[in-house]
C-alpha positions as CSV (number, residue, x, y, z in Angstrom):
1,M,90.3,95.8,111.3
2,P,87.9,95.9,114.3
3,I,87.2,92.5,115.8
4,G,84.1,93.6,117.8
5,Q,85.4,92.7,121.2
6,P,88.7,92.6,123.1
7,W,91.2,90.0,122.0
8,V,90.7,88.3,125.4
9,P,88.5,89.5,128.3
10,G,90.2,92.5,129.9
11,S,92.4,93.4,126.9
12,T,92.4,96.8,125.3
13,C,93.4,95.2,122.0
14,D,90.2,95.1,120.0
15,H,91.5,95.5,116.5
16,L,93.9,93.5,114.3
17,L,96.6,95.1,112.2
18,I,97.9,93.1,109.2
19,S,101.6,94.0,108.7
20,L,105.0,92.9,107.9
21,P,106.7,90.8,110.6
22,Y,108.9,93.8,111.4
23,L,110.2,92.3,114.7
24,H,111.8,89.5,112.8
25,G,112.8,91.2,109.6
26,P,112.9,90.1,105.9
27,D,114.2,86.6,106.7
28,L,110.7,85.8,108.0
29,E,108.8,87.9,105.5
30,H,110.2,86.2,102.4
31,C,109.9,82.4,102.4
32,P,111.4,80.6,99.4
33,L,109.5,77.5,98.3
34,P,110.1,75.0,95.5
35,G,108.7,76.6,92.4
36,G,108.1,80.0,94.0
37,H,107.9,81.8,97.2
38,A,105.5,83.0,99.9
39,R,105.3,86.4,101.6
40,I,104.6,86.1,105.3
41,L,102.5,88.8,107.0
42,W,101.3,88.7,110.6
43,T,98.2,89.8,112.4
44,L,99.0,91.9,115.4
45,P,96.3,92.6,118.0
46,V,96.2,96.4,118.6
47,T,94.1,99.1,120.2
48,A,91.7,101.5,118.5
49,A,94.1,104.4,119.2
50,E,96.9,102.4,117.5
51,I,94.7,101.9,114.4
52,E,94.0,105.6,114.2
53,F,97.6,106.7,114.7
54,P,99.1,105.6,111.3
55,R,96.2,107.3,109.5
56,R,97.7,110.7,110.6
57,H,101.4,109.8,111.1
58,G,102.1,106.8,108.8
59,H,102.5,103.1,109.5
60,E,106.3,103.4,110.0
61,A,105.7,105.9,112.8
62,L,103.5,103.4,114.6
63,E,106.2,100.7,114.1
64,E,108.7,103.1,115.7
65,L,106.4,103.4,118.7
66,F,106.2,99.7,119.0
67,D,110.0,99.4,118.9
68,E,110.5,102.1,121.4
69,A,108.0,100.5,123.8
70,E,109.5,97.1,123.1
71,I,106.0,95.6,123.0
72,N,105.4,91.9,123.5
73,P,103.1,91.3,120.5
74,I,101.4,88.3,122.1
75,D,100.7,90.0,125.5
76,P,96.9,90.6,125.5
77,F,97.2,93.0,128.4
78,R,100.0,95.3,127.0
79,A,99.4,99.0,127.2
80,S,98.7,101.0,124.1
81,V,101.7,102.8,122.7
82,V,99.5,105.8,121.7
């Protein structure tokens, strides 16, 4: 989802990707609650190129690039993995 401007001034991350918290695995994704459960997703700031990549190669391929690059998901100045 485009956010219309960089996440912070000087950042190349100008989109948000709603995804599973893949860095933390299913223990964070599934949260049991009394009387039910919650599924936790996260909003990851990403670049326009990173948004386009899964449209051609799949979301899992993008996650693999994130893993290979060992991104810091809260670094507003991280380089694009694409």
